[in-house]
C-alpha positions in Angstrom: 0.1 0.3 0.2 1.6 3.3 -1.3 0.2 6.9 0.3 -0.9 9.4 -2.1 -2.4 12.5 -0.9 -4.8 14.1 -3.4 -5.4 13.2 -6.8 -1.7 13.2 -8.2 -0.4 9.8 -8.7 3.0 10.9 -7.0 4.2 10.6 -3.4 3.8 14.1 -1.9 5.9 16.4 -0.1 6.1 14.7 3.3 8.6 12.6 5.2 8.0 8.8 4.9 7.1 8.2 8.4 4.1 10.6 7.8 3.3 8.8 4.5 3.0 5.4 6.8 1.0 7.1 9.6 -1.5 8.3 7.1 -1.8 4.7 5.7 -2.6 3.0 9.0 -5.0 5.8 9.8 -6.9 5.9 6.6 -6.7 2.2 5.9 -6.7 0.6 9.2 -8.4 2.7 11.8 -11.3 4.1 9.3 -11.7 1.3 6.6 -10.2 -1.5 7.9 -7.2 -2.9 5.6 -9.1 -6.1 4.9 -11.7 -4.3 3.0 -8.9 -3.2 0.7 -7.0 -6.2 0.5 -9.7 -8.7 0.7 -8.2 -12.1 2.5 -4.6 -11.2 1.2 -2.0 -9.5 3.5 -1.3 -5.5 2.9 2.4 -4.9 2.2 3.0 -1.2 4.0 6.1 0.6 3.8 7.8 1.4 7.0 10.7 3.9 7.6 13.4 3.8 10.1 11.6 5.9 13.1 8.3 3.7 12.7 10.2 0.7 13.1 12.2 1.8 16.0 9.1 3.2 17.7 7.1 0.0 17.1 4.2 1.3 15.2 3.5 -1.8 13.5 2.8 -3.9 16.7 -1.0 -2.4 17.0 -1.6 -4.2 13.6 -2.7 -7.8 13.0 0.4 -9.8 12.1 -1.7 -12.1 9.8 -3.2 -9.2 7.8 0.3 -7.0 6.7 3.7 -7.5 5.7 6.2 -5.0 6.9 8.1 -3.3 3.9 11.5 -2.1 5.1 12.5 0.9 2.7 15.6 0.5 0.5 16.9 3.9 1.6 16.4 3.4 5.4 19.6 4.2 7.3 21.0 0.7 9.0 21.7 0.7 12.7 21.9 -1.5 15.9 18.2 -0.1 16.8 16.6 -0.8 13.6 18.1 -4.5 13.7 16.9 -4.9 17.3 13.5 -3.4 15.9 13.3 -6.1 13.3 14.4 -9.1 15.4 11.8 -8.2 18.0 8.8 -7.8 15.3 9.9 -11.2 13.8 9.7 -12.9 17.1 6.1 -11.1 17.5 4.9 -13.1 14.5 5.1 -10.4 11.9 6.5 -11.1 8.2 9.4 -8.9 7.1 10.0 -7.9 3.6 13.0 -5.6 2.3 11.7 -3.4 -0.2 13.6 -2.7 -3.8 16.4 -4.6 -2.5 19.7 -3.5 -4.3 21.8 -6.7 -3.2 23.9 -4.7 -1.0 25.8 -6.7 1.7 25.2 -4.3 4.3 21.6 -6.1 4.5 22.8 -9.6 4.9 23.2 -9.0 8.8 19.2 -8.4 8.6 18.6 -11.7 6.5 17.9 -13.9 9.4 15.0 -11.5 10.4 13.7 -11.4 6.8 10.8 -13.3 5.2 10.4 -12.1 1.5 13.1 -10.1 -0.4 11.2 -7.8 -3.0 13.3 -7.1 -6.5 12.8 -4.3 -9.1 13.5 -6.5 -12.0 13.4 -3.7 -14.2 16.2 -1.9 -12.9 18.6 -4.9 -12.3 19.6 -7.3 -15.1 18.3 -10.9 -14.8 22.2 -11.7 -14.5 22.6 -10.2 -11.5 19.7 -11.0 -10.1 20.5 -14.9 -10.8 23.8 -14.5 -9.2 22.3 -13.1 -6.0 19.6 -15.3 -5.9 22.7 -18.2 -5.8 24.2 -16.3 -3.0 21.1 -16.1 -0.4 19.8 -19.5 -1.6 21.1 -20.7 1.9 18.9 -18.4 3.6 16.0 -20.0 1.9 13.9 -16.3 1.5 10.6 -15.7 -0.4 11.5 -14.1 -3.7 9.0 -11.4 -4.7 9.6 -9.8 -8.3 8.5 -6.3 -8.5 7.5 -4.6 -12.2 7.0 -7.5 -14.1 5.8 -6.4 -17.5 6.4 -9.6 -19.9 5.3 -13.1 -20.2 9.3 -13.7 -20.9 10.2 -12.2 -17.3 7.5 -13.9 -15.5 8.7 -17.5 -16.9 12.5 -16.8 -16.4 11.7 -15.3 -12.7 9.9 -18.6 -11.7 12.8 -20.6 -13.2 15.0 -18.4 -10.9 12.8 -19.4 -7.8 10.9 -16.2 -7.5 7.4 -17.1 -6.2 5.5 -13.9 -5.6 5.0 -11.2 -8.5 3.9 -7.8 -8.9 3.6 -5.8 -12.3 1.2 -4.6 -15.4 1.7 -8.1 -16.6 -0.9 -9.4 -14.2 -3.3 -6.5 -15.1 -3.0 -7.0 -18.8 -2.7 -10.8 -19.4 -0.2 -11.4 -22.7 -1.5 -14.3 -24.9 1.2 -17.1 -23.9 0.1 -19.9 -26.4 -3.1 -20.8 -28.4 -5.5 -23.2 -27.6 -8.3 -25.1 -29.3 -11.7 -23.8 -28.1 -13.9 -27.4 -27.2 -17.4 -27.7 -28.1 -18.3 -27.4 -24.3 -16.3 -24.0 -24.3 -18.6 -22.5 -27.2 -21.5 -23.5 -25.3 -20.1 -21.7 -22.3 -19.6 -18.6 -24.5 -23.1 -19.0 -26.0 -24.3 -18.9 -22.2 -22.0 -15.6 -21.5 -24.0 -14.2 -24.6 -27.6 -14.9 -23.1 -26.6 -13.1 -20.3 -26.5 -10.0 -22.2 -29.5 -9.9 -23.5 -32.0 -7.4 -22.1 -34.5 -10.4 -21.4 -33.4 -14.0 -20.9 -35.0 -16.9 -22.8 -35.1 -19.4 -19.9 -35.9 -22.3 -22.4 -33.0 -21.8 -24.1 -30.8 -21.3 -21.2 -32.0 -24.3 -19.8 -31.2 -26.4 -23.1 -27.4 -25.0 -22.6 -27.0 -26.0 -19.1 -29.0 -29.9 -19.6 -26.0 -30.2 -21.7 -23.4 -29.9 -19.1 -24.0 -31.6 -16.0 -21.1 -29.7 -14.2 -22.3 -26.4 -14.9 -25.8 -27.6 -13.6 -24.6 -28.6 -10.5 -22.5 -25.4 -9.7 -25.5 -23.4 -10.6 -27.8 -25.2 -8.5 -25.1 -25.2 -5.5 -25.1 -21.4 -6.1 -28.7 -21.3 -6.0 -28.8 -23.4 -2.6 -26.1 -21.0 -0.8 -27.5 -18.9 1.9 -27.7 -15.7 0.1 -31.1 -16.8 -1.5 -32.5 -18.2 1.4 -34.2 -21.1 -0.7 -37.0 -22.2 1.2 -38.8 -24.6 -1.3 -37.7 -27.8 -3.1 -36.3 -27.2 -6.9 -38.2 -29.4 -9.0 -36.4 -28.6 -12.7 -33.6 -26.8 -13.7 -35.9 -24.3 -15.5 -37.4 -23.8 -12.1 -34.1 -23.3 -10.7 -33.4 -20.6 -13.0 -36.7 -18.6 -12.8 -36.4 -18.9 -8.8 -33.0 -16.9 -8.7 -34.6 -14.1 -10.6 -33.9 -12.8 -13.9 -31.5 -9.7 -12.8 -29.1 -11.8 -10.6 -29.3 -14.7 -12.9 -27.8 -12.4 -15.7 -24.9 -11.9 -13.7 -24.1 -15.4 -12.1 -24.7 -17.1 -15.7 -21.6 -15.2 -16.4 -19.8 -15.9 -13.2 -20.1 -19.6 -13.4 -19.2 -19.7 -17.1 -16.3 -17.5 -17.0 -15.3 -19.6 -13.5 -15.5 -22.6 -15.6 -13.2 -21.1 -18.4 -10.9 -20.0 -16.0 -10.0 -23.1 -14.0 -7.0 -23.8 -14.8 -5.5 -20.0 -14.5 -4.7 -17.9 -11.3 -7.4 -16.7 -9.3 -5.9 -13.3 -9.5 -7.3 -13.1 -13.2 -11.0 -14.4 -12.1 -10.6 -11.4 -9.0 -9.8 -8.8 -11.4 -12.6 -10.0 -14.0 -15.2 -10.0 -10.8 -13.8 -6.6 -9.8 -14.2 -5.0 -12.7 -17.7 -6.3 -13.6 -19.0 -5.0 -10.3 -17.4 -1.8 -10.5 -18.5 -1.2 -13.9 -21.8 -2.2 -13.3 -21.9 0.1 -10.0 -20.9 3.1 -12.3 -24.0 2.3 -15.0 -26.1 2.3 -11.9 -25.1 5.7 -11.0 -25.7 7.2 -14.2 -29.2 5.8 -14.2 -29.3 4.3 -17.7 -31.3 0.9 -17.6 -29.4 -0.9 -20.3 -26.2 0.2 -18.8 -26.0 -2.0 -15.7 -26.2 -5.6 -17.4 -23.9 -4.4 -20.3 -21.3 -3.0 -17.9 -21.1 -5.8 -16.0 -20.6 -8.1 -18.8 -18.2 -5.5 -20.4 -15.9 -5.9 -17.1 -16.3 -9.4 -16.9 -15.1 -10.4 -20.1 -12.3 -7.6 -20.3 -9.7 -10.4 -19.4 -11.1 -13.1 -21.3 -8.1 -13.2 -23.7 -5.9 -14.1 -20.8 -8.1 -16.8 -19.7 -8.6 -18.4 -23.1 -5.3 -17.8 -24.0 -6.8 -16.2 -27.2 -5.9 -12.9 -28.6 -9.1 -10.5 -27.8 -10.0 -9.8 -31.6 -10.4 -13.7 -31.8 -12.4 -14.0 -28.9 -14.9 -11.1 -30.0 -15.3 -12.5 -33.3 -17.3 -15.6 -32.1 -19.0 -14.1 -29.4 -22.5 -12.9 -30.7 -22.8 -10.1 -27.9 -23.9 -6.5 -28.2 -21.8 -4.0 -30.5 -21.3 -1.7 -27.6 -19.9 -4.5 -25.7 -18.0 -6.0 -28.4 -16.2 -2.4 -29.1 -15.2 -1.9 -25.6 -13.4 -4.9 -25.4 -11.7 -4.1 -28.7 -10.7 -0.9 -27.2 -12.7 1.2 -29.6 -14.6 4.1 -28.2 -17.8 3.8 -26.4 -19.4 4.7 -23.2 -18.7 1.2 -21.8 -14.9 1.8 -22.6 -15.1 4.7 -20.5 -16.4 2.6 -17.3 -13.5 0.0 -18.1 -10.9 2.5 -18.6 -11.9 4.0 -15.2 -11.5 0.5 -13.5 -8.4 0.0 -14.8 -7.0 3.4 -13.8 -8.5 2.6 -10.1 -6.3 -0.7 -10.2 -3.3 1.1 -11.1 -3.9 4.1 -8.7 -3.7 6.5 -11.5 -6.0 9.1 -9.6 -5.6 12.0 -12.3 -7.0 9.6 -15.3 -9.9 8.6 -12.4 -10.6 12.1 -11.9 -10.7 13.2 -15.2 -13.1 10.2 -16.5 -15.4 10.6 -13.4 -15.9 14.3 -14.1 -16.9 13.5 -17.8 -19.5 11.4 -16.3 -20.6 14.2 -13.6 -19.4 11.7 -10.9 -17.2 12.5 -7.3 -14.3 10.4 -6.6 -16.1 9.6 -3.6 -19.0 8.0 -5.3 -16.2 6.0 -7.5 -14.0 5.4 -4.5 -17.0 3.8 -2.6 -17.7 1.6 -6.0 -13.7 0.8 -5.8 -14.2 -1.0 -2.6 -17.4 -2.4 -2.8 -16.4 -4.1 -6.1 -13.3 -5.2 -4.5 -15.2 -6.8 -1.6 -18.1 -8.3 -3.8 -15.0 -9.9 -6.0 -13.4 -11.8 -3.0 -17.0 -13.0 -1.6 -17.7 -14.5 -5.0 -14.3 -16.2 -5.1 -14.9 -17.8 -1.6 -18.7 -19.3 -3.0 
């Protein structure tokens, strides 16, 4: 978590300890870290004074990773503080580590080493990894931007990754889309229609026992408080209600397509779907929310199917506005999707510019952002 004050996506003119204090106040005391990160730990930068004064000690060690900044002055007091935090059960990470041997004395208390792989050559990274291998540390690569980098770093022993590669998946290989997946894509298409054809949807589900089971299990969840026996597949579809069924058909279908993918692709697809839907609802156009939801949900389908987006869109008989947005052409849905992406990357000036075009405040958009992340996490746990 990085502190940014105001709409500029730049570090403000304050000292690092003040920035950390603002993060703790705004995201832990006010909101709750878990509302921002879901079930994953928050990586929070700490500078010398905040570590020596034991600022992290009021945070749950299961919910955060303490990042020690690369420019922190090394001292005996800092070493003692790190040892104490480690003994209390906190996970410590060296941020933007430059392989300086002066940090070796800290390695017994460090769990994760973060490396900016854009600023250091792969050869230098390889040599350093071999040197510290006996310490058995978790290696995290920052600024991973290509599939080639990702594969090279995995071979070197990196197991955690950050970077735009994961925000915009690159096509790694081509797969034949099976008949089953073609049926799933048709199911997704049905969810984009203004009025659902329950008979046709029932026919599609009846050909796939796996999808039918998932749908019935979902309908049987406490979310819907089912009080009667489901007697047929069509009964189940009608029971859930048209508005929710549109979303959950697409969710179940996309989950099936993404079954061999990292959960982060699914999480980001779900976030974008919910965020775009909420923006459409704010603009009070009755056609927007269903289209907006599906636009966000399908925005990473190229990475999920390992096909370029143009070939995927070609076989999807979806609404022209959705198709145009997925191809990056200019439509109102493209703006929804762009806003979601800018929030993902913390590009606040771009966020504010698009929000102003819509006549929405940043508070409204930020609330949609938080609610969309929370909803995405809840869907992954169903």
